[in-house]
N, C-alpha and C positions, 0 to 999 in steps of 0.2 A: 624202791618205793619207800622203804623204811627210812632211808637217809633223807629223803625229801620231806617226810613228815617231821623228822627231827629238826630239820632246818627251819621249817615254818614255826615250830614251837618256840624257837629262839627269838621270834618276833616279840614275844611277850616278856618284858623285863621283870614283871612281878613273879612269873612262874619260876624263873631261875633262882629266885630268892625264897621260894616257898611262901610268897605273899599272895593275897587275893588278886585277881586279874586287874581290878580297877585301882590298885595302889600304884602310884607313880614310881618308876625306877629311878636310879641315881642319874644325875645330870653331869656329864663331863665338864670339868672346869675349862673355860675358854673355848667352848665348842664353836664351830663355824656356824654361819647364818643358816646353812642348809640342814644342820643337824636338828632333828625334832627336839623341842623343849620338853619339860616334864608333862607327860600326857598319860591318860588312861591307857592301859595295855590292850585296848580293843580297837578295831578287830584284831584278834590274836593271831590269825593265820591268813595267808593269801586267799584261801577259799572263803573264809569269813568276810574278807574285804570285798571279794567279788559279789557276795550276797548283799553287802551294804550298798554297793552301786546299783544292784537290781532293786533293792528296796527304795532307793532314791528315785529310780525310774517309775516304780509303781506309785510312790507318793506323789510324784509330779502329775502323772496321768489322772490319778484319783482327784487331786486338787483341781485340775482343769474341769473335770466332770462335775464335781460338787459346786464349783463356782458357777457353772452354767445353770445348775438346778437352783442355787441360791438366788441368782439374778432373776430367774424366771418366777420364783416364788415372791420375791420383792416387787417385781413388776405387777403381778396379780394383786398383791396386797395394796399397792398404791393406785390401782386402776389403770395401769399402763401396759397391760398384757398385749393389747392389740398394737401398741406403738413400739414394742421392744426392739424390733429390727431397726427402726429409724433412730431410736435413742442410742443404740450401740454405735452408730456412725457419727454421732455428735462430737464436735471438737471439745466441748465442755459438757459431758454428761452429768445428770443429777447425782446428788450425794448418795442416794439409796442404791444407785447402780454401782458406783465405785465401792462403797462399803460392803455390800453383799458379795461382790466379786472377790474382794480381798479376803474376807472371812472364809469364803468357800475354798479359796486357794490354800489358805493356811491350814485347813483341815488335812489336806494331803501332805503339806509340809511337816505337819506334826505326826501324821500316821507313819510316814517313812522311818523316822528315827525310833518311834515306838516299836515297830516291827523289827528293826535292826537290833535294838537293845534286848528285846525279848527272845528273838530267835537265834541271833549270832553275837550276843554280847553277854553281859553279866546279869541283865535284868534291871540294873540300876540306871535308869534313863539319864539323869543329870550327870552322873559320874562318867558313864560311857561316852556321852557326847561332849563332855568337857564344860558343862555349864557351871561356872564358878567365877566369883568376882574378888578382886583384891584392890586395895587403895591405889596401887600403881595404874589401875585401869583408867584412871582419870586422864592419862595420856591419850586415850582414845579420842578425846575432844580435839586435840591438836591434829591427830591423824585424819579425823573426819573433815575438819575445816580445811586442812591442807590438801586433802583429796579433792575437795570441791575446787580449790584454787588451781590445783594441777590439771584437773579436767578442763577448767575454763581456759587455761593457757594452751592446752592441747588443741582446743577448737578455735582459738582466737584467729588464726590465719584463714580458717575456712568457714566460719560461721556466717559470713555475709553471702556465701555461695550455697548454703544449705537451705532448702525449702522446709518450712514448718519445723524449724529446729526447736522452737519452744512448745510445739504441740504436745509432746509426751509429758512435759511438766504441767501444762495447762490441763491435760486430761487427768492428771493425777488428782487434782483437787476439784476438777469439773466446774460446775456452776454453783458450787456450795458457797454460802455466805452465812455470817453470824454463827449460830450454834452448829449448823451443819458443817461449816468450814472447820470449826473447832474439833468436831468429832473426827473428820477426815484427817486433820492434822495430828491428832492423838494416834490414830491408826497408823499413820505414816511414820511418825517419829518413835513410837513405842512398839506397836505391833509388828510392823515390817522388820525392824532390826532383829527382834527376838526370833521370829519364825524363820526368816531367811537365813540368819546365821546358824540356827539350829540345823537347817536343812543343807545349806551349801557348804559351810565350813565344818559343822559338827558331823554330818552324815556323809555327804558326797566327797568332800576333800579327804577325809580320813580313809574312805573307801578307795579313792584313787591312789593315795599314798601306798596303801597296802597292796593293791593290784599291781602297781608298777614296781613293787619291791623296795620302795624307799625306806620302809621301816624294818626291813629284814636285816639281821645282824651279819649275815654272810652273803650280802649282795655282791661283794667283790671290792674293786678299787673305790677310792673316794670319788673319783671322777664319775663312776657309774652311778653312785648314789646321788651326786649333784644332778646328773641328767634326769634321773627318776623324779627327784624333788621338783626340779624346774618344770618338767612335763606335767606333773600333778598340779602345780600352781597355775600354769598357763591354761590347762584344760578346765580347771575349776573357775578361773576368771572368765574364760570364754563362755562356758555354759551359764554362768551367772548373768553375763550380758545378754546372751541369746534368750534366756528365759523371760526377760523383760519385753521381748518382741518390739523393740524400738530401734529401727535401722539407723536413724540419725545419731542416736546416742550409744550405739553398740560399743564403739571403741572406748569411750569414757567409762562406761559401766564395766566393761571387761577389765580395763586397767585398774579400776578401784577394787574389783573382785580379786585381782591378783594381789593387790596390796593387803587386802583382808586375809587372804590365804597365807601370806608370809607372816602376818601378825599371829594368826592361829598356830602356825608352825613354831614360831619363837616362844610363845607363851604357853602353848599346850592347853589353853583354855579358850572360852568364847567371851569372857567378860569384856576384855578390851575391844574385841571385835564388835560387840553389841553397842558399846559406848561410841565407837568410831562411826558405825553405821547410823546410829541415831543422830549423831552430830552432823553427818553428811546430809541426811534427810532434813534435819532441822534448818540448815542453811537454805535449802531449796524452798521450804515452806515459808521462811521469813522473807525470802526474795519475792515469792508470789504475793505475800501479804503487802509488802512494801510497794510492789508494782501496782497492785489494786488501789492502794491508798493514794498513789500518785495520779491515778486517773479519777 
């Protein structure tokens, strides 16, 4: 038992150097793509990582519940309480419905990381989750735009056979126009990338890496570490896609989620992720606006 505890302590590069846990350890020169980049040393043990995954599950459930309450309150405030069931089935729901649902969901997406940092981290939320920006993060624009292009190419052979393929995108902005559309666009381009990256790549992905042993120094062979990292990347991407509850676009969202997980792995931060995610969403919003203008 003692040897197992010692092995888990080796996960934290800062501890071995007498540094605070949130100080990045050294980065090996010429490291392989699957070797984690400079990152906060949390979660520090596999047990901590397990709790991070639990906190992610709690945050997701809480977000869903808060979203329901927020939508109900918004419906009452706008005099649509009696019509809420019908509104939820609309192809293009009103802006208040979309906005209140997003904000409610983000409450849970923020709660999970807060719980993880306080209970099984250093208490420094931004450092523990890797929220930091560098000038090089501007490359995220190319990643986001390229991600949209890749997803488009992925669906190109099948799009004519998919029913309601554009429905998820239409539902994203709903029937919003003018100022309402601008508000939804801001939430989509700025709000969603921040909270979703904080949750999926800051909390969930780091938890999965730790649970699978990808960050352990004594995992074994390099091949074992590669398998653990790949499993974490795929799981994170798949859960990211499933969380959007869009069957038609599951494959594309999961693929982009995997790309974002690799970016987080390489940089050890969320800055480039947030820029890439914002760019990805911005392309979708511009496409919707252009399509409306054309009609």
